[in-house]
N, CA, C and O atoms as a GROMACS GRO file, in nm:
protein
  436
    1MET      N    1   3.739  13.146   5.333
    1MET     CA    2   3.837  13.042   5.306
    1MET      C    3   3.862  13.022   5.156
    1MET      O    4   3.978  13.010   5.116
    2PRO      N    5   3.762  13.017   5.074
    2PRO     CA    6   3.788  12.991   4.933
    2PRO      C    7   3.876  13.098   4.868
    2PRO      O    8   3.950  13.069   4.774
    3LYS      N    9   3.868  13.222   4.917
    3LYS     CA   10   3.948  13.328   4.857
    3LYS      C   11   4.097  13.304   4.881
    3LYS      O   12   4.177  13.328   4.791
    4THR      N   13   4.137  13.261   4.998
    4THR     CA   14   4.278  13.237   5.028
    4THR      C   15   4.332  13.118   4.949
    4THR      O   16   4.447  13.119   4.906
    5ASP      N   17   4.250  13.016   4.929
    5ASP     CA   18   4.293  12.901   4.850
    5ASP      C   19   4.319  12.941   4.706
    5ASP      O   20   4.414  12.894   4.644
    6ALA      N   21   4.234  13.028   4.652
    6ALA     CA   22   4.252  13.075   4.514
    6ALA      C   23   4.382  13.154   4.501
    6ALA      O   24   4.453  13.142   4.401
    7LYS      N   25   4.414  13.235   4.602
    7LYS     CA   26   4.538  13.314   4.598
    7LYS      C   27   4.660  13.223   4.603
    7LYS      O   28   4.759  13.247   4.534
    8LYS      N   29   4.655  13.118   4.684
    8LYS     CA   30   4.767  13.024   4.693
    8LYS      C   31   4.788  12.953   4.561
    8LYS      O   32   4.902  12.931   4.520
    9GLU      N   33   4.679  12.916   4.495
    9GLU     CA   34   4.689  12.847   4.366
    9GLU      C   35   4.751  12.939   4.261
    9GLU      O   36   4.830  12.895   4.178
   10GLU      N   37   4.714  13.069   4.264
   10GLU     CA   38   4.770  13.164   4.169
   10GLU      C   39   4.920  13.177   4.189
   10GLU      O   40   4.996  13.183   4.092
   11LYS      N   41   4.964  13.183   4.314
   11LYS     CA   42   5.107  13.195   4.343
   11LYS      C   43   5.183  13.072   4.296
   11LYS      O   44   5.293  13.083   4.242
   12LYS      N   45   5.123  12.954   4.315
   12LYS     CA   46   5.188  12.831   4.271
   12LYS      C   47   5.202  12.830   4.119
   12LYS      O   48   5.305  12.788   4.066
   13GLU      N   49   5.098  12.876   4.049
   13GLU     CA   50   5.103  12.879   3.903
   13GLU      C   51   5.209  12.976   3.853
   13GLU      O   52   5.274  12.950   3.751
   14GLU      N   53   5.228  13.088   3.923
   14GLU     CA   54   5.329  13.184   3.884
   14GLU      C   55   5.470  13.128   3.900
   14GLU      O   56   5.557  13.156   3.818
   15LYS      N   57   5.493  13.051   4.003
   15LYS     CA   58   5.625  12.997   4.030
   15LYS      C   59   5.664  12.888   3.931
   15LYS      O   60   5.782  12.874   3.898
   16ILE      N   61   5.569  12.813   3.883
   16ILE     CA   62   5.597  12.703   3.792
   16ILE      C   63   5.608  12.760   3.651
   16ILE      O   64   5.507  12.792   3.587
   17THR      N   65   5.731  12.771   3.602
   17THR     CA   66   5.755  12.817   3.466
   17THR      C   67   5.860  12.727   3.403
   17THR      O   68   5.948  12.675   3.471
   18VAL      N   69   5.849  12.711   3.275
   18VAL     CA   70   5.945  12.629   3.202
   18VAL      C   71   6.048  12.724   3.142
   18VAL      O   72   6.014  12.813   3.064
   19LYS      N   73   6.174  12.704   3.179
   19LYS     CA   74   6.280  12.788   3.126
   19LYS      C   75   6.330  12.728   2.995
   19LYS      O   76   6.344  12.606   2.981
   20ASP      N   77   6.354  12.816   2.899
   20ASP     CA   78   6.410  12.772   2.773
   20ASP      C   79   6.555  12.729   2.793
   20ASP      O   80   6.622  12.776   2.885
   21LYS      N   81   6.601  12.640   2.707
   21LYS     CA   82   6.740  12.596   2.714
   21LYS      C   83   6.829  12.716   2.680
   21LYS      O   84   6.808  12.781   2.577
   22PRO      N   85   6.926  12.747   2.764
   22PRO     CA   86   7.010  12.865   2.738
   22PRO      C   87   7.091  12.851   2.610
   22PRO      O   88   7.125  12.741   2.568
   23GLU      N   89   7.120  12.965   2.549
   23GLU     CA   90   7.200  12.968   2.427
   23GLU      C   91   7.341  12.919   2.460
   23GLU      O   92   7.399  12.959   2.561
   24ILE      N   93   7.394  12.833   2.375
   24ILE     CA   94   7.526  12.776   2.402
   24ILE      C   95   7.633  12.862   2.337
   24ILE      O   96   7.628  12.889   2.217
   25ASN      N   97   7.729  12.905   2.417
   25ASN     CA   98   7.846  12.975   2.366
   25ASN      C   99   7.956  12.870   2.354
   25ASN      O  100   7.991  12.805   2.453
   26GLU      N  101   8.011  12.854   2.234
   26GLU     CA  102   8.106  12.745   2.212
   26GLU      C  103   8.231  12.755   2.299
   26GLU      O  104   8.290  12.653   2.332
   27TRP      N  105   8.272  12.876   2.337
   27TRP     CA  106   8.393  12.889   2.416
   27TRP      C  107   8.368  12.871   2.565
   27TRP      O  108   8.463  12.876   2.644
   28LYS      N  109   8.242  12.849   2.606
   28LYS     CA  110   8.216  12.809   2.744
   28LYS      C  111   8.232  12.658   2.759
   28LYS      O  112   8.260  12.609   2.868
   29VAL      N  113   8.214  12.586   2.650
   29VAL     CA  114   8.230  12.440   2.650
   29VAL      C  115   8.373  12.404   2.609
   29VAL      O  116   8.438  12.323   2.675
   30LEU      N  117   8.421  12.466   2.502
   30LEU     CA  118   8.555  12.440   2.451
   30LEU      C  119   8.652  12.536   2.519
   30LEU      O  120   8.625  12.655   2.528
   31LYS      N  121   8.763  12.484   2.566
   31LYS     CA  122   8.865  12.572   2.625
   31LYS      C  123   8.957  12.626   2.517
   31LYS      O  124   8.970  12.747   2.498
   32TYR      N  125   9.022  12.533   2.445
   32TYR     CA  126   9.114  12.574   2.339
   32TYR      C  127   9.144  12.454   2.250
   32TYR      O  128   9.126  12.340   2.293
   33PRO      N  129   9.190  12.478   2.126
   33PRO     CA  130   9.228  12.366   2.039
   33PRO      C  131   9.361  12.308   2.086
   33PRO      O  132   9.448  12.380   2.136
   34HIS      N  133   9.375  12.178   2.070
   34HIS     CA  134   9.497  12.109   2.111
   34HIS      C  135   9.593  12.110   1.994
   34HIS      O  136   9.565  12.051   1.889
   35LEU      N  137   9.707  12.177   2.010
   35LEU     CA  138   9.802  12.196   1.901
   35LEU      C  139   9.932  12.121   1.927
   35LEU      O  140  10.025  12.176   1.984
   36VAL      N  141   9.936  11.998   1.885
   36VAL     CA  142  10.059  11.918   1.888
   36VAL      C  143  10.071  11.849   1.752
   36VAL      O  144   9.978  11.853   1.672
   37GLU      N  145  10.184  11.787   1.727
   37GLU     CA  146  10.207  11.726   1.596
   37GLU      C  147  10.104  11.618   1.564
   37GLU      O  148  10.058  11.608   1.450
   38LYS      N  149  10.068  11.538   1.662
   38LYS     CA  150   9.971  11.431   1.639
   38LYS      C  151   9.835  11.488   1.597
   38LYS      O  152   9.773  11.436   1.504
   39SER      N  153   9.790  11.593   1.664
   39SER     CA  154   9.659  11.650   1.629
   39SER      C  155   9.665  11.721   1.494
   39SER      O  156   9.564  11.724   1.422
   40MET      N  157   9.780  11.777   1.456
   40MET     CA  158   9.794  11.838   1.324
   40MET      C  159   9.786  11.732   1.214
   40MET      O  160   9.728  11.756   1.108
   41ASN      N  161   9.845  11.615   1.240
   41ASN     CA  162   9.834  11.505   1.144
   41ASN      C  163   9.690  11.457   1.132
   41ASN      O  164   9.645  11.422   1.023
   42MET      N  165   9.617  11.456   1.243
   42MET     CA  166   9.476  11.416   1.239
   42MET      C  167   9.394  11.513   1.154
   42MET      O  168   9.304  11.472   1.082
   43ILE      N  169   9.426  11.640   1.162
   43ILE     CA  170   9.355  11.740   1.081
   43ILE      C  171   9.375  11.710   0.934
   43ILE      O  172   9.280  11.710   0.856
   44GLU      N  173   9.498  11.685   0.895
   44GLU     CA  174   9.530  11.666   0.753
   44GLU      C  175   9.488  11.530   0.700
   44GLU      O  176   9.436  11.521   0.588
   45LEU      N  177   9.508  11.424   0.777
   45LEU     CA  178   9.486  11.289   0.726
   45LEU      C  179   9.349  11.231   0.757
   45LEU      O  180   9.293  11.159   0.674
   46GLU      N  181   9.294  11.260   0.876
   46GLU     CA  182   9.171  11.194   0.920
   46GLU      C  183   9.050  11.286   0.926
   46GLU      O  184   8.940  11.240   0.959
   47ASN      N  185   9.066  11.414   0.893
   47ASN     CA  186   8.957  11.512   0.900
   47ASN      C  187   8.899  11.522   1.042
   47ASN      O  188   8.778  11.524   1.062
   48LYS      N  189   8.991  11.527   1.140
   48LYS     CA  190   8.953  11.536   1.280
   48LYS      C  191   9.011  11.663   1.341
   48LYS      O  192   9.118  11.709   1.302
   49LEU      N  193   8.939  11.718   1.439
   49LEU     CA  194   8.987  11.829   1.521
   49LEU      C  195   9.000  11.780   1.664
   49LEU      O  196   8.924  11.694   1.708
   50VAL      N  197   9.094  11.835   1.738
   50VAL     CA  198   9.115  11.796   1.877
   50VAL      C  199   9.105  11.922   1.963
   50VAL      O  200   9.172  12.022   1.936
   51PHE      N  201   9.020  11.917   2.066
   51PHE     CA  202   9.000  12.030   2.156
   51PHE      C  203   9.017  11.985   2.300
   51PHE      O  204   8.988  11.870   2.334
   52ILE      N  205   9.064  12.076   2.384
   52ILE     CA  206   9.057  12.058   2.528
   52ILE      C  207   8.926  12.124   2.569
   52ILE      O  208   8.900  12.239   2.534
   53VAL      N  209   8.842  12.050   2.642
   53VAL     CA  210   8.709  12.098   2.678
   53VAL      C  211   8.693  12.099   2.830
   53VAL      O  212   8.778  12.049   2.904
   54ARG      N  213   8.583  12.158   2.876
   54ARG     CA  214   8.554  12.155   3.020
   54ARG      C  215   8.546  12.012   3.067
   54ARG      O  216   8.503  11.924   2.992
   55ARG      N  217   8.586  11.988   3.188
   55ARG     CA  218   8.588  11.851   3.242
   55ARG      C  219   8.448  11.791   3.252
   55ARG      O  220   8.431  11.670   3.235
   56ASN      N  221   8.346  11.874   3.279
   56ASN     CA  222   8.211  11.822   3.295
   56ASN      C  223   8.126  11.835   3.169
   56ASN      O  224   8.005  11.817   3.174
   57ALA      N  225   8.188  11.867   3.055
   57ALA     CA  226   8.114  11.880   2.929
   57ALA      C  227   8.074  11.742   2.875
   57ALA      O  228   8.153  11.648   2.875
   58LYS      N  229   7.950  11.733   2.832
   58LYS     CA  230   7.901  11.609   2.772
   58LYS      C  231   7.926  11.612   2.622
   58LYS      O  232   7.946  11.718   2.563
   59LYS      N  233   7.925  11.495   2.561
   59LYS     CA  234   7.947  11.487   2.417
   59LYS      C  235   7.842  11.567   2.340
   59LYS      O  236   7.874  11.631   2.240
   60SER      N  237   7.718  11.562   2.386
   60SER     CA  238   7.612  11.636   2.316
   60SER      C  239   7.635  11.786   2.325
   60SER      O  240   7.606  11.858   2.229
   61GLU      N  241   7.687  11.836   2.439
   61GLU     CA  242   7.717  11.978   2.452
   61GLU      C  243   7.832  12.019   2.361
   61GLU      O  244   7.830  12.126   2.301
   62ILE      N  245   7.932  11.933   2.351
   62ILE     CA  246   8.046  11.960   2.264
   62ILE      C  247   7.999  11.966   2.119
   62ILE      O  248   8.038  12.054   2.043
   63LYS      N  249   7.916  11.870   2.082
   63LYS     CA  250   7.866  11.864   1.945
   63LYS      C  251   7.783  11.988   1.912
   63LYS      O  252   7.802  12.048   1.806
   64ASP      N  253   7.692  12.027   2.000
   64ASP     CA  254   7.610  12.146   1.977
   64ASP      C  255   7.696  12.271   1.964
   64ASP      O  256   7.672  12.354   1.877
   65ALA      N  257   7.795  12.284   2.052
   65ALA     CA  258   7.881  12.403   2.050
   65ALA      C  259   7.957  12.413   1.917
   65ALA      O  260   7.966  12.521   1.859
   66LEU      N  261   8.010  12.301   1.870
   66LEU     CA  262   8.086  12.303   1.745
   66LEU      C  263   7.996  12.324   1.624
   66LEU      O  264   8.030  12.402   1.534
   67GLU      N  265   7.882  12.256   1.620
   67GLU     CA  266   7.793  12.270   1.506
   67GLU      C  267   7.738  12.412   1.494
   67GLU      O  268   7.729  12.466   1.383
   68LYS      N  269   7.700  12.472   1.605
   68LYS     CA  270   7.646  12.608   1.601
   68LYS      C  271   7.754  12.713   1.588
   68LYS      O  272   7.736  12.812   1.516
   69GLY      N  273   7.866  12.693   1.655
   69GLY     CA  274   7.972  12.793   1.654
   69GLY      C  275   8.050  12.800   1.523
   69GLY      O  276   8.086  12.909   1.478
   70PHE      N  277   8.075  12.685   1.462
   70PHE     CA  278   8.157  12.682   1.341
   70PHE      C  279   8.079  12.641   1.217
   70PHE      O  280   8.135  12.635   1.108
   71ASN      N  281   7.950  12.612   1.233
   71ASN     CA  282   7.862  12.576   1.121
   71ASN      C  283   7.918  12.456   1.044
   71ASN      O  284   7.941  12.464   0.923
   72ILE      N  285   7.940  12.346   1.115
   72ILE     CA  286   7.994  12.224   1.056
   72ILE      C  287   7.907  12.105   1.092
   72ILE      O  288   7.824  12.112   1.183
   73LYS      N  289   7.927  11.994   1.020
   73LYS     CA  290   7.857  11.869   1.050
   73LYS      C  291   7.956  11.774   1.115
   73LYS      O  292   8.072  11.764   1.073
   74ILE      N  293   7.911  11.704   1.219
   74ILE     CA  294   7.998  11.616   1.296
   74ILE      C  295   7.948  11.472   1.288
   74ILE      O  296   7.828  11.445   1.304
   75LEU      N  297   8.040  11.380   1.261
   75LEU     CA  298   8.004  11.238   1.257
   75LEU      C  299   8.012  11.174   1.395
   75LEU      O  300   7.926  11.095   1.431
   76GLY      N  301   8.115  11.208   1.472
   76GLY     CA  302   8.129  11.146   1.604
   76GLY      C  303   8.231  11.218   1.690
   76GLY      O  304   8.316  11.294   1.641
   77ILE      N  305   8.220  11.193   1.820
   77ILE     CA  306   8.312  11.254   1.915
   77ILE      C  307   8.360  11.146   2.013
   77ILE      O  308   8.280  11.070   2.067
   78ASN      N  309   8.490  11.141   2.033
   78ASN     CA  310   8.549  11.055   2.136
   78ASN      C  311   8.615  11.147   2.238
   78ASN      O  312   8.678  11.246   2.202
   79THR      N  313   8.601  11.113   2.365
   79THR     CA  314   8.663  11.194   2.469
   79THR      C  315   8.752  11.109   2.557
   79THR      O  316   8.734  10.988   2.569
   80GLU      N  317   8.848  11.175   2.619
   80GLU     CA  318   8.934  11.109   2.716
   80GLU      C  319   8.978  11.212   2.819
   80GLU      O  320   8.982  11.332   2.792
   81VAL      N  321   9.010  11.164   2.937
   81VAL     CA  322   9.065  11.249   3.041
   81VAL      C  323   9.213  11.217   3.050
   81VAL      O  324   9.251  11.102   3.070
   82THR      N  325   9.297  11.319   3.035
   82THR     CA  326   9.441  11.300   3.034
   82THR      C  327   9.496  11.284   3.175
   82THR      O  328   9.423  11.300   3.273
   83ARG      N  329   9.623  11.255   3.184
   83ARG     CA  330   9.688  11.242   3.316
   83ARG      C  331   9.689  11.374   3.391
   83ARG      O  332   9.691  11.377   3.514
   84LYS      N  333   9.689  11.483   3.316
   84LYS     CA  334   9.687  11.616   3.377
   84LYS      C  335   9.550  11.652   3.432
   84LYS      O  336   9.535  11.751   3.503
   85GLY      N  337   9.450  11.571   3.399
   85GLY     CA  338   9.314  11.597   3.447
   85GLY      C  339   9.232  11.679   3.350
   85GLY      O  340   9.122  11.724   3.383
   86GLU      N  341   9.284  11.700   3.229
   86GLU     CA  342   9.210  11.774   3.127
   86GLU      C  343   9.128  11.677   3.043
   86GLU      O  344   9.166  11.562   3.024
   87LYS      N  345   9.015  11.725   2.993
   87LYS     CA  346   8.932  11.643   2.906
   87LYS      C  347   8.961  11.682   2.762
   87LYS      O  348   8.954  11.799   2.725
   88LYS      N  349   8.993  11.582   2.680
   88LYS     CA  350   9.028  11.603   2.540
   88LYS      C  351   8.919  11.542   2.453
   88LYS      O  352   8.877  11.429   2.477
   89ALA      N  353   8.874  11.617   2.352
   89ALA     CA  354   8.769  11.569   2.262
   89ALA      C  355   8.826  11.556   2.121
   89ALA      O  356   8.881  11.651   2.066
   90TYR      N  357   8.812  11.437   2.064
   90TYR     CA  358   8.850  11.411   1.926
   90TYR      C  359   8.722  11.417   1.843
   90TYR      O  360   8.630  11.337   1.863
   91VAL      N  361   8.715  11.511   1.751
   91VAL     CA  362   8.592  11.538   1.676
   91VAL      C  363   8.612  11.497   1.531
   91VAL      O  364   8.693  11.556   1.460
   92LYS      N  365   8.538  11.395   1.487
   92LYS     CA  366   8.541  11.349   1.348
   92LYS      C  367   8.438  11.427   1.269
   92LYS      O  368   8.319  11.423   1.300
   93LEU      N  369   8.484  11.499   1.166
   93LEU     CA  370   8.395  11.582   1.086
   93LEU      C  371   8.338  11.504   0.967
   93LEU      O  372   8.399  11.409   0.918
   94HIS      N  373   8.222  11.548   0.922
   94HIS     CA  374   8.158  11.494   0.802
   94HIS      C  375   8.246  11.529   0.682
   94HIS      O  376   8.310  11.634   0.683
   95PRO      N  377   8.250  11.444   0.579
   95PRO     CA  378   8.333  11.474   0.462
   95PRO      C  379   8.300  11.608   0.395
   95PRO      O  380   8.386  11.665   0.327
   96ASP      N  381   8.178  11.658   0.413
   96ASP     CA  382   8.142  11.789   0.356
   96ASP      C  383   8.214  11.903   0.429
   96ASP      O  384   8.237  12.008   0.370
   97SER      N  385   8.249  11.883   0.554
   97SER     CA  386   8.318  11.984   0.634
   97SER      C  387   8.468  11.953   0.634
   97SER      O  388   8.508  11.838   0.654
   98SER      N  389   8.548  12.054   0.613
   98SER     CA  390   8.692  12.033   0.606
   98SER      C  391   8.759  12.081   0.735
   98SER      O  392   8.743  12.196   0.775
   99ALA      N  393   8.832  11.991   0.800
   99ALA     CA  394   8.903  12.025   0.923
   99ALA      C  395   9.013  12.127   0.895
   99ALA      O  396   9.043  12.211   0.980
  100ILE      N  397   9.074  12.121   0.776
  100ILE     CA  398   9.179  12.216   0.741
  100ILE      C  399   9.124  12.358   0.732
  100ILE      O  400   9.188  12.452   0.777
  101ASP      N  401   9.004  12.372   0.674
  101ASP     CA  402   8.942  12.504   0.664
  101ASP      C  403   8.910  12.562   0.802
  101ASP      O  404   8.933  12.680   0.827
  102ILE      N  405   8.858  12.479   0.890
  102ILE     CA  406   8.823  12.526   1.024
  102ILE      C  407   8.950  12.563   1.100
  102ILE      O  408   8.954  12.667   1.167
  103ALA      N  409   9.055  12.480   1.090
  103ALA     CA  410   9.180  12.509   1.157
  103ALA      C  411   9.242  12.638   1.105
  103ALA      O  412   9.301  12.714   1.182
  104THR      N  413   9.229  12.664   0.977
  104THR     CA  414   9.280  12.788   0.919
  104THR      C  415   9.201  12.908   0.971
  104THR      O  416   9.259  13.011   1.004
  105ARG      N  417   9.068  12.894   0.978
  105ARG     CA  418   8.985  13.003   1.031
  105ARG      C  419   9.020  13.037   1.176
  105ARG      O  420   9.015  13.153   1.217
  106MET      N  421   9.055  12.933   1.253
  106MET     CA  422   9.088  12.954   1.394
  106MET      C  423   9.233  12.997   1.415
  106MET      O  424   9.272  13.032   1.526
  107GLY      N  425   9.313  12.994   1.310
  107GLY     CA  426   9.453  13.034   1.320
  107GLY      C  427   9.544  12.925   1.370
  107GLY      O  428   9.654  12.953   1.417
  108MET      N  429   9.501  12.800   1.360
  108MET     CA  430   9.583  12.687   1.405
  108MET      C  431   9.693  12.656   1.304
  108MET      O  432   9.802  12.613   1.342
  109ILE      N  433   9.663  12.677   1.178
  109ILE     CA  434   9.759  12.645   1.070
  109ILE      C  435   9.804  12.774   1.005
  109ILE      O  436   9.885  12.772   0.912
   0.00000   0.00000   0.00000
């Protein structure tokens, strides 16, 4: 009997593993930048970027994706769900990071 109990315990120990947090790809969270006149004015005047993101994306996931993908600092994120059912994220950048530079790198401007 003791031998079978030991085997069961070994199997249980093998099954219990801690998975590392998967690497975040920014384009799995972000769908595309929102390019309308209002968002272009936000880039120039308020140092903000506007993205359409996955509907189930959390603010922390959006922040991680942008910070790692574009190497920028973020002060805050506001989100809203539009009438079309899309989730829009307004990203306020740190004064050290320039929204115009990022928009130029992405080909928005």
